C-alpha positions, 0 to 999 in steps of 0.5 A, spaced: 706 572 930 707 575 937 700 573 940 695 568 938 689 565 942 682 562 940 675 562 944 672 555 945 668 553 938 661 551 940 654 553 939 653 559 944 647 558 949 649 563 954 647 570 951 654 572 949 655 575 942 660 576 937 663 582 941 664 578 947 668 572 943 672 577 939 674 581 946 676 574 949 680 572 944 683 579 943 685 580 950 688 573 950 693 574 944 694 581 947 696 579 954 701 573 950 704 579 946 706 583 951 703 589 948 698 594 950 692 596 945 696 603 944 701 599 940 696 597 935 696 600 928 691 596 924 685 591 925 683 586 920 676 583 921 674 576 918 667 575 918 663 571 912 656 574 912 653 580 915 647 575 916 650 572 922 651 577 926 646 583 923 652 588 923 654 591 916 660 594 919 663 589 924 671 592 923 669 599 926 664 596 931 670 591 934 675 597 933 671 601 938 669 595 943 676 593 943 679 600 945 682 600 938 679 607 936 684 611 931 687 604 928 686 603 921 680 598 921 678 593 915 673 587 914 676 582 910 671 577 906 672 571 902 667 565 904 671 560 908 678 563 906 676 570 910 680 568 916 687 567 912 685 573 907 685 577 913 692 574 915 695 576 909 692 583 909 695 584 916 702 581 913 702 586 907 701 592 912 706 590 917 711 588 911 710 595 908 711 599 914 704 601 914 703 598 921 708 596 927 703 591 930 697 589 926 691 585 930 687 579 926 681 577 928 676 572 926 669 571 928 662 569 926 656 566 930 655 561 925 651 556 929 646 561 934 644 567 930 640 563 925 636 556 924 640 550 920 635 551 914 637 558 914 644 557 914 644 552 909 640 557 904 645 562 905 651 558 904 647 557 897 648 564 895 656 564 897 656 560 890 653 563 884 646 566 887 643 565 880 645 558 878 646 555 885 642 559 891 636 560 887 635 553 885 636 550 892 643 547 891 646 546 897 654 546 899 654 539 901 651 537 894 657 541 890 662 538 895 660 531 894 660 532 886 667 534 886 669 529 891 666 524 887 670 526 881 676 526 885 675 519 888 674 516 882 681 518 879 685 517 886 681 511 888 680 513 895 674 509 899 669 510 904 674 507 909 679 513 907 673 518 909 672 514 915 679 514 917 679 522 916 673 523 920 675 518 926 682 522 927 679 529 926 674 528 932 679 524 936 684 529 936 678 534 938 678 530 944 684 533 947 682 540 945 678 543 951 676 548 946 673 543 941 665 543 939 665 536 937 670 531 940 667 524 938 669 517 938 665 514 932 666 507 929 666 507 922 660 503 922 657 508 926 659 513 921 656 509 915 650 508 919 649 516 920 644 519 915 646 520 908 646 528 906 649 528 899 652 521 897 658 519 899 657 524 905 653 522 911 652 527 916 658 525 920 663 526 914 660 534 915 663 539 920 658 543 924 656 550 925 659 553 930 660 560 934 667 563 936 673 567 935 680 567 934 685 573 934 693 574 932 698 579 933 703 580 927 709 585 929 714 587 925 721 584 926 724 590 929 718 592 934 717 585 937 717 585 944 724 582 948 719 577 951 717 574 944 724 574 940 722 567 939 715 567 937 713 563 930 714 567 924 710 567 917 715 566 912 710 565 906 703 566 904 699 565 897 692 565 895 689 564 888 682 563 885 678 558 880 672 557 876 666 558 880 662 552 877 665 545 877 663 544 870 668 550 867 674 546 871 679 542 867 678 537 873 672 538 878 675 534 883 682 538 883 683 543 888 687 547 883 686 554 886 689 551 892 695 548 888 697 555 886 696 558 892 701 553 896 706 554 890 706 561 891 707 560 899 712 555 898 716 560 893 716 566 898 718 561 904 723 558 899 721 551 901 717 545 898 711 542 900 715 536 903 718 540 908 712 541 911 711 537 918 705 540 921 698 542 917 691 545 919 687 543 913 680 546 911 676 540 912 669 542 911 667 535 909 672 529 910 673 528 902 675 535 902 681 534 907 683 528 902 683 533 896 687 538 900 692 534 902 693 532 894 692 539 892 697 542 897 703 536 895 703 533 902 702 526 899 703 522 892 700 516 895 694 518 899 691 512 901 697 509 903 700 515 907 693 514 911 694 507 912 701 508 914 699 514 919 703 519 916 698 524 918 696 521 925 698 525 931 705 521 931 706 521 924 711 525 919 706 530 918 700 531 923 694 534 920 688 537 924 691 536 931 686 541 933 680 537 930 679 541 924 673 544 922 670 537 923 672 536 930 674 543 933 668 547 929 667 552 924 665 559 926 667 561 918 670 567 919 674 565 925 677 558 921 683 561 918 685 565 924 684 559 928 688 555 924 694 560 924 694 561 931 694 553 932 700 552 928 703 558 932 702 555 938 704 548 936 711 551 933 712 554 940 710 549 944 704 552 947 699 548 945 694 543 949 698 538 953 695 532 950 696 534 943 703 538 943 708 534 939 714 532 943 719 534 938 717 541 935 715 542 928 719 546 924 714 548 918 707 548 918 701 550 913 695 553 915 690 552 909 683 555 907 678 556 902 672 559 900 666 555 896 669 548 893 676 551 893 674 557 888 678 562 893 684 559 896 689 562 901 695 558 904 700 561 910 706 558 912 709 559 918 716 557 921 719 556 928 722 563 931 729 563 928 728 558 922 727 563 917 733 565 913 
Protein backbone atom coordinates (compact mmCIF):
# COMPACT_ATOMS: atom_id res chain seq x y z
CA UNK A 1 0.00 0.00 0.00
CA UNK A 2 2.19 2.77 -1.31
CA UNK A 3 -0.29 5.62 -0.79
CA UNK A 4 -3.07 6.34 1.72
CA UNK A 5 -4.98 9.56 2.37
CA UNK A 6 -8.30 10.88 3.68
CA UNK A 7 -10.10 14.19 3.46
CA UNK A 8 -11.95 15.64 6.39
CA UNK A 9 -15.30 13.93 7.01
CA UNK A 10 -18.07 16.41 7.79
CA UNK A 11 -21.14 18.11 6.31
CA UNK A 12 -19.79 20.30 3.52
CA UNK A 13 -21.27 23.78 3.26
CA UNK A 14 -18.54 25.38 1.15
CA UNK A 15 -19.89 24.63 -2.32
CA UNK A 16 -17.40 21.81 -2.95
CA UNK A 17 -18.50 18.45 -4.32
CA UNK A 18 -17.51 14.82 -4.61
CA UNK A 19 -15.10 15.53 -7.49
CA UNK A 20 -13.19 18.04 -5.35
CA UNK A 21 -12.91 15.67 -2.38
CA UNK A 22 -11.89 12.76 -4.61
CA UNK A 23 -9.13 14.81 -6.21
CA UNK A 24 -7.85 16.01 -2.84
CA UNK A 25 -7.59 12.45 -1.47
CA UNK A 26 -6.09 11.09 -4.69
CA UNK A 27 -3.47 13.82 -4.96
CA UNK A 28 -2.35 13.26 -1.37
CA UNK A 29 -2.11 9.46 -1.79
CA UNK A 30 -0.23 9.86 -5.07
CA UNK A 31 2.26 12.28 -3.48
CA UNK A 32 2.95 9.81 -0.67
CA UNK A 33 3.49 6.96 -3.13
CA UNK A 34 6.17 8.70 -5.17
CA UNK A 35 4.31 7.70 -8.35
CA UNK A 36 2.77 9.80 -11.11
CA UNK A 37 -0.70 9.54 -12.63
CA UNK A 38 0.93 7.93 -15.66
CA UNK A 39 2.01 4.96 -13.51
CA UNK A 40 -1.60 4.03 -12.62
CA UNK A 41 -3.23 1.17 -14.55
CA UNK A 42 -6.60 0.80 -12.82
CA UNK A 43 -9.12 2.82 -10.82
CA UNK A 44 -11.73 1.31 -8.50
CA UNK A 45 -14.36 3.72 -7.20
CA UNK A 46 -16.53 2.88 -4.19
CA UNK A 47 -19.82 4.79 -4.03
CA UNK A 48 -22.99 3.46 -2.45
CA UNK A 49 -25.74 5.34 -4.27
CA UNK A 50 -26.22 7.33 -7.46
CA UNK A 51 -28.74 9.43 -5.54
CA UNK A 52 -26.00 10.93 -3.38
CA UNK A 53 -24.05 12.58 -6.19
CA UNK A 54 -26.58 12.29 -9.06
CA UNK A 55 -23.96 10.63 -11.23
CA UNK A 56 -24.71 7.26 -12.82
CA UNK A 57 -21.14 6.55 -13.88
CA UNK A 58 -18.83 8.01 -11.23
CA UNK A 59 -15.80 5.85 -12.09
CA UNK A 60 -15.53 7.22 -15.63
CA UNK A 61 -16.16 10.78 -14.46
CA UNK A 62 -13.45 10.52 -11.81
CA UNK A 63 -10.97 8.90 -14.21
CA UNK A 64 -11.32 12.02 -16.32
CA UNK A 65 -11.21 14.43 -13.38
CA UNK A 66 -8.08 12.81 -11.92
CA UNK A 67 -6.07 12.70 -15.13
CA UNK A 68 -6.40 8.92 -15.43
CA UNK A 69 -7.96 8.72 -18.89
CA UNK A 70 -7.05 5.37 -20.44
CA UNK A 71 -6.95 3.34 -17.20
CA UNK A 72 -9.44 0.56 -16.50
CA UNK A 73 -12.17 2.28 -14.42
CA UNK A 74 -14.63 0.26 -12.33
CA UNK A 75 -17.32 1.19 -9.82
CA UNK A 76 -17.79 -1.09 -6.78
CA UNK A 77 -20.97 -1.13 -4.69
CA UNK A 78 -22.01 -3.25 -1.72
CA UNK A 79 -23.78 -0.90 0.67
CA UNK A 80 -21.61 -0.06 3.64
CA UNK A 81 -19.08 -2.64 2.45
CA UNK A 82 -18.49 -0.80 -0.85
CA UNK A 83 -15.11 0.60 0.18
CA UNK A 84 -13.65 -2.71 1.32
CA UNK A 85 -15.01 -4.49 -1.76
CA UNK A 86 -13.22 -1.91 -3.90
CA UNK A 87 -9.99 -2.61 -1.98
CA UNK A 88 -10.46 -6.33 -2.68
CA UNK A 89 -11.10 -5.70 -6.39
CA UNK A 90 -7.93 -3.63 -6.66
CA UNK A 91 -5.99 -6.27 -4.74
CA UNK A 92 -7.06 -8.95 -7.22
CA UNK A 93 -6.11 -6.73 -10.16
CA UNK A 94 -2.61 -6.25 -8.76
CA UNK A 95 -2.17 -9.88 -7.71
CA UNK A 96 -3.25 -11.13 -11.14
CA UNK A 97 -0.78 -8.89 -12.94
CA UNK A 98 -3.56 -6.90 -14.64
CA UNK A 99 -2.34 -3.74 -12.89
CA UNK A 100 1.07 -2.59 -11.68
CA UNK A 101 -0.47 0.16 -9.56
CA UNK A 102 -4.19 0.48 -8.77
CA UNK A 103 -6.04 3.37 -7.15
CA UNK A 104 -8.94 2.75 -4.78
CA UNK A 105 -11.12 5.79 -4.26
CA UNK A 106 -14.10 5.91 -1.91
CA UNK A 107 -16.37 8.94 -1.99
CA UNK A 108 -19.96 9.89 -1.16
CA UNK A 109 -21.80 13.10 -0.32
CA UNK A 110 -23.97 11.32 2.24
CA UNK A 111 -24.72 14.48 4.23
CA UNK A 112 -25.10 17.46 1.93
CA UNK A 113 -26.90 16.23 -1.18
CA UNK A 114 -30.23 15.11 0.31
CA UNK A 115 -32.28 15.78 3.42
CA UNK A 116 -31.97 13.48 6.42
CA UNK A 117 -35.49 12.15 5.82
CA UNK A 118 -34.66 11.36 2.19
CA UNK A 119 -31.49 9.53 3.22
CA UNK A 120 -33.40 7.53 5.81
CA UNK A 121 -35.96 6.47 3.19
CA UNK A 122 -33.18 5.67 0.71
CA UNK A 123 -31.41 3.43 3.22
CA UNK A 124 -34.64 1.45 3.60
CA UNK A 125 -34.23 0.42 -0.02
CA UNK A 126 -30.69 -0.81 0.67
CA UNK A 127 -32.32 -3.68 2.55
CA UNK A 128 -35.26 -5.43 0.83
CA UNK A 129 -37.17 -2.81 -1.13
CA UNK A 130 -40.41 -4.81 -1.03
CA UNK A 131 -40.54 -5.72 2.63
CA UNK A 132 -38.50 -2.88 4.14
CA UNK A 133 -38.14 0.15 1.89
CA UNK A 134 -41.76 0.33 0.78
CA UNK A 135 -43.05 -0.19 4.33
CA UNK A 136 -41.00 2.64 5.81
CA UNK A 137 -38.91 0.32 7.99
CA UNK A 138 -35.68 2.11 8.92
CA UNK A 139 -32.09 0.91 9.12
CA UNK A 140 -31.97 1.89 12.79
CA UNK A 141 -34.98 -0.30 13.58
CA UNK A 142 -33.41 -3.33 11.88
CA UNK A 143 -30.06 -2.80 13.59
CA UNK A 144 -31.86 -2.40 16.93
CA UNK A 145 -33.73 -5.69 16.47
CA UNK A 146 -30.49 -7.49 15.68
CA UNK A 147 -28.69 -5.96 18.65
CA UNK A 148 -31.53 -6.84 21.04
CA UNK A 149 -31.04 -10.51 20.15
CA UNK A 150 -27.27 -10.19 20.58
CA UNK A 151 -27.54 -8.41 23.96
CA UNK A 152 -29.97 -11.00 25.31
CA UNK A 153 -27.57 -13.85 24.54
CA UNK A 154 -24.29 -12.12 25.44
CA UNK A 155 -25.45 -10.06 28.40
CA UNK A 156 -24.18 -6.72 27.11
CA UNK A 157 -25.71 -3.66 28.75
CA UNK A 158 -26.55 -0.01 28.20
CA UNK A 159 -23.28 0.75 30.01
CA UNK A 160 -21.43 -1.16 27.28
CA UNK A 161 -23.17 0.88 24.58
CA UNK A 162 -22.22 4.06 26.42
CA UNK A 163 -18.59 2.90 26.74
CA UNK A 164 -18.31 2.35 22.98
CA UNK A 165 -19.89 5.72 22.25
CA UNK A 166 -17.70 7.62 24.70
CA UNK A 167 -14.50 5.96 23.54
CA UNK A 168 -15.08 6.38 19.79
CA UNK A 169 -16.13 10.01 20.04
CA UNK A 170 -13.27 10.62 22.46
CA UNK A 171 -10.79 9.12 19.99
CA UNK A 172 -12.23 11.46 17.35
CA UNK A 173 -11.06 14.34 19.52
CA UNK A 174 -7.48 13.53 18.47
CA UNK A 175 -8.42 13.28 14.79
CA UNK A 176 -8.48 16.69 13.05
CA UNK A 177 -10.43 15.16 10.14
CA UNK A 178 -13.28 13.87 12.33
CA UNK A 179 -16.91 14.88 11.98
CA UNK A 180 -18.09 14.34 15.57
CA UNK A 181 -15.41 14.73 18.25
CA UNK A 182 -17.50 14.89 21.42
CA UNK A 183 -17.13 14.35 25.15
CA UNK A 184 -20.54 13.07 26.22
CA UNK A 185 -21.25 11.43 29.56
CA UNK A 186 -23.21 8.21 29.90
CA UNK A 187 -26.05 10.29 31.36
CA UNK A 188 -26.10 12.63 28.36
CA UNK A 189 -26.14 9.65 25.98
CA UNK A 190 -29.05 8.11 27.88
CA UNK A 191 -30.96 11.40 27.82
CA UNK A 192 -30.67 11.85 24.04
CA UNK A 193 -33.83 10.92 22.10
CA UNK A 194 -34.62 7.24 21.56
CA UNK A 195 -34.49 6.38 17.85
CA UNK A 196 -35.20 2.64 18.05
CA UNK A 197 -34.76 0.92 21.41
CA UNK A 198 -32.16 0.48 22.78
CA UNK A 199 -30.53 3.05 20.48
CA UNK A 200 -30.56 6.70 21.44
CA UNK A 201 -29.46 9.38 19.01
CA UNK A 202 -25.93 9.52 20.42
CA UNK A 203 -25.50 5.76 19.85
CA UNK A 204 -25.77 6.42 16.08
CA UNK A 205 -23.20 7.48 13.48
CA UNK A 206 -23.74 10.73 11.53
CA UNK A 207 -24.26 11.30 7.83
CA UNK A 208 -21.03 12.69 6.40
CA UNK A 209 -19.34 13.91 3.23
CA UNK A 210 -15.78 13.04 2.26
CA UNK A 211 -13.34 10.85 0.38
CA UNK A 212 -10.43 8.47 0.95
CA UNK A 213 -7.83 7.06 -1.44
CA UNK A 214 -5.35 4.19 -1.54
CA UNK A 215 -2.70 3.14 -4.00
CA UNK A 216 -1.89 -0.57 -4.20
CA UNK A 217 1.33 -1.56 -5.93
CA UNK A 218 2.72 -4.89 -7.07
CA UNK A 219 5.77 -5.83 -4.92
CA UNK A 220 8.14 -5.64 -7.87
CA UNK A 221 6.85 -2.17 -8.74
CA UNK A 222 7.07 -0.50 -5.33
CA UNK A 223 9.12 2.74 -5.54
CA UNK A 224 12.37 2.67 -3.56
CA UNK A 225 11.08 5.31 -1.14
CA UNK A 226 8.14 3.04 -0.22
CA UNK A 227 9.91 -0.27 0.41
CA UNK A 228 8.66 -0.31 4.01
CA UNK A 229 5.04 0.37 3.05
CA UNK A 230 2.38 -1.73 4.83
CA UNK A 231 1.13 -4.81 3.05
CA UNK A 232 -2.30 -6.35 2.56
CA UNK A 233 -1.83 -9.96 3.56
CA UNK A 234 -5.43 -11.21 3.73
CA UNK A 235 -8.87 -10.35 2.41
CA UNK A 236 -12.20 -12.08 2.87
CA UNK A 237 -15.85 -11.41 2.07
CA UNK A 238 -19.13 -13.23 2.67
CA UNK A 239 -22.90 -12.74 2.70
CA UNK A 240 -25.88 -13.71 4.86
CA UNK A 241 -29.66 -13.85 4.51
CA UNK A 242 -31.11 -10.41 3.84
CA UNK A 243 -33.94 -10.93 6.34
CA UNK A 244 -33.09 -11.31 10.02
CA UNK A 245 -35.88 -13.86 10.45
CA UNK A 246 -34.14 -16.23 8.04
CA UNK A 247 -30.90 -16.31 10.05
CA UNK A 248 -30.05 -18.97 12.61
CA UNK A 249 -29.49 -16.16 15.14
CA UNK A 250 -30.53 -12.62 14.16
CA UNK A 251 -27.98 -11.19 16.60
CA UNK A 252 -24.96 -12.89 15.05
CA UNK A 253 -22.95 -11.24 12.28
CA UNK A 254 -22.26 -14.61 10.66
CA UNK A 255 -21.11 -13.14 7.34
CA UNK A 256 -18.43 -11.21 9.23
CA UNK A 257 -17.23 -14.38 10.95
CA UNK A 258 -16.91 -16.12 7.58
CA UNK A 259 -15.15 -13.14 5.99
CA UNK A 260 -12.68 -12.95 8.87
CA UNK A 261 -11.96 -16.68 8.66
CA UNK A 262 -11.17 -16.33 4.96
CA UNK A 263 -8.96 -13.31 5.53
CA UNK A 264 -7.08 -15.01 8.36
CA UNK A 265 -6.57 -18.15 6.28
CA UNK A 266 -5.05 -16.08 3.49
CA UNK A 267 -2.86 -14.18 5.98
CA UNK A 268 -1.92 -17.35 7.89
CA UNK A 269 -2.69 -15.71 11.24
CA UNK A 270 -5.49 -15.97 13.81
CA UNK A 271 -7.82 -13.27 15.18
CA UNK A 272 -5.76 -13.32 18.38
CA UNK A 273 -2.80 -11.96 16.41
CA UNK A 274 -4.66 -8.76 15.53
CA UNK A 275 -3.52 -5.78 17.59
CA UNK A 276 -5.34 -2.91 15.85
CA UNK A 277 -8.84 -2.74 14.37
CA UNK A 278 -10.99 -0.26 12.50
CA UNK A 279 -14.53 -1.59 12.86
CA UNK A 280 -17.84 -0.70 11.21
CA UNK A 281 -19.75 1.01 14.03
CA UNK A 282 -22.83 2.40 12.33
CA UNK A 283 -24.35 1.98 15.80
CA UNK A 284 -22.65 1.37 19.13
CA UNK A 285 -24.10 -2.13 19.40
CA UNK A 286 -22.91 -3.01 15.89
CA UNK A 287 -19.34 -2.53 17.15
CA UNK A 288 -19.94 -5.03 19.95
CA UNK A 289 -21.48 -7.49 17.48
CA UNK A 290 -18.50 -7.03 15.18
CA UNK A 291 -15.92 -7.59 17.91
CA UNK A 292 -17.60 -10.88 18.74
CA UNK A 293 -18.01 -11.96 15.11
CA UNK A 294 -14.41 -11.16 14.23
CA UNK A 295 -13.15 -13.30 17.12
CA UNK A 296 -11.41 -10.40 18.84
CA UNK A 297 -12.95 -11.20 22.24
CA UNK A 298 -14.33 -14.20 24.11
CA UNK A 299 -15.56 -12.10 27.06
CA UNK A 300 -16.87 -8.84 25.65
CA UNK A 301 -18.06 -6.97 28.74
CA UNK A 302 -14.95 -7.94 30.71
CA UNK A 303 -12.61 -6.89 27.90
CA UNK A 304 -14.44 -3.57 27.58
CA UNK A 305 -14.16 -2.89 31.30
CA UNK A 306 -10.43 -3.82 31.31
CA UNK A 307 -9.70 -1.40 28.48
CA UNK A 308 -8.53 -4.06 26.02
CA UNK A 309 -9.86 -2.00 23.11
CA UNK A 310 -8.86 1.42 24.47
CA UNK A 311 -6.10 3.48 22.80
CA UNK A 312 -3.49 2.05 25.18
CA UNK A 313 -5.04 -1.44 25.27
CA UNK A 314 -3.94 -4.72 23.71
CA UNK A 315 -6.04 -4.16 20.57
CA UNK A 316 -7.11 -0.53 20.09
CA UNK A 317 -10.38 -0.26 18.18
CA UNK A 318 -11.44 2.73 16.09
CA UNK A 319 -8.58 5.05 16.99
CA UNK A 320 -9.93 7.20 14.14
CA UNK A 321 -13.22 7.59 15.99
CA UNK A 322 -14.93 5.09 13.71
CA UNK A 323 -18.13 5.95 11.91
CA UNK A 324 -19.54 7.37 15.14
CA UNK A 325 -16.72 9.87 15.59
CA UNK A 326 -14.75 10.25 12.36
CA UNK A 327 -17.91 10.10 10.24
CA UNK A 328 -19.64 8.02 7.59
CA UNK A 329 -19.52 9.02 3.90
CA UNK A 330 -20.60 5.52 2.98
CA UNK A 331 -18.51 4.71 -0.08
CA UNK A 332 -15.42 6.14 1.61
CA UNK A 333 -15.73 4.21 4.88
CA UNK A 334 -13.95 0.97 3.97
CA UNK A 335 -11.23 2.82 2.06
CA UNK A 336 -10.75 5.19 5.00
CA UNK A 337 -10.52 2.29 7.46
CA UNK A 338 -7.84 0.61 5.37
CA UNK A 339 -5.97 3.90 4.91
CA UNK A 340 -6.11 4.54 8.66
CA UNK A 341 -4.69 1.10 9.44
CA UNK A 342 -1.91 1.63 6.89
CA UNK A 343 -0.97 5.04 8.26
CA UNK A 344 -0.88 3.71 11.85
CA UNK A 345 1.19 0.64 10.90
CA UNK A 346 3.74 2.95 9.31
CA UNK A 347 3.73 5.46 12.19
CA UNK A 348 2.27 8.26 10.04
CA UNK A 349 -1.05 8.80 11.86
CA UNK A 350 -2.20 11.81 13.89
CA UNK A 351 0.24 12.35 16.75
CA UNK A 352 -2.42 12.28 19.47
CA UNK A 353 -3.60 8.83 18.35
CA UNK A 354 -0.48 7.11 16.98
CA UNK A 355 0.46 4.15 19.23
CA UNK A 356 3.95 4.38 20.73
CA UNK A 357 4.66 0.79 19.70
CA UNK A 358 3.67 0.08 16.11
CA UNK A 359 1.04 -2.66 15.79
CA UNK A 360 2.08 -5.69 13.78
CA UNK A 361 -1.27 -6.70 12.29
CA UNK A 362 -4.43 -4.65 11.72
CA UNK A 363 -7.92 -5.46 10.48
CA UNK A 364 -10.26 -3.15 8.58
CA UNK A 365 -13.86 -4.35 8.79
CA UNK A 366 -17.03 -3.26 6.99
CA UNK A 367 -20.47 -4.56 6.16
CA UNK A 368 -23.56 -3.61 4.20
CA UNK A 369 -27.10 -3.98 5.50
CA UNK A 370 -27.29 -5.53 8.97
CA UNK A 371 -24.15 -7.47 8.07
CA UNK A 372 -25.79 -8.92 4.98
CA UNK A 373 -22.56 -8.34 3.04
CA UNK A 374 -19.27 -8.37 4.96
CA UNK A 375 -15.74 -7.57 3.85
CA UNK A 376 -12.53 -7.76 5.90
CA UNK A 377 -8.96 -6.78 5.06
CA UNK A 378 -5.87 -7.68 7.11
CA UNK A 379 -2.75 -5.54 6.90
CA UNK A 380 0.77 -6.04 8.22
CA UNK A 381 3.76 -3.82 8.81
CA UNK A 382 6.08 -3.67 5.82
CA UNK A 383 8.33 -6.72 5.91
CA UNK A 384 6.06 -8.63 8.34
CA UNK A 385 4.44 -10.98 5.85
CA UNK A 386 6.23 -14.28 5.40
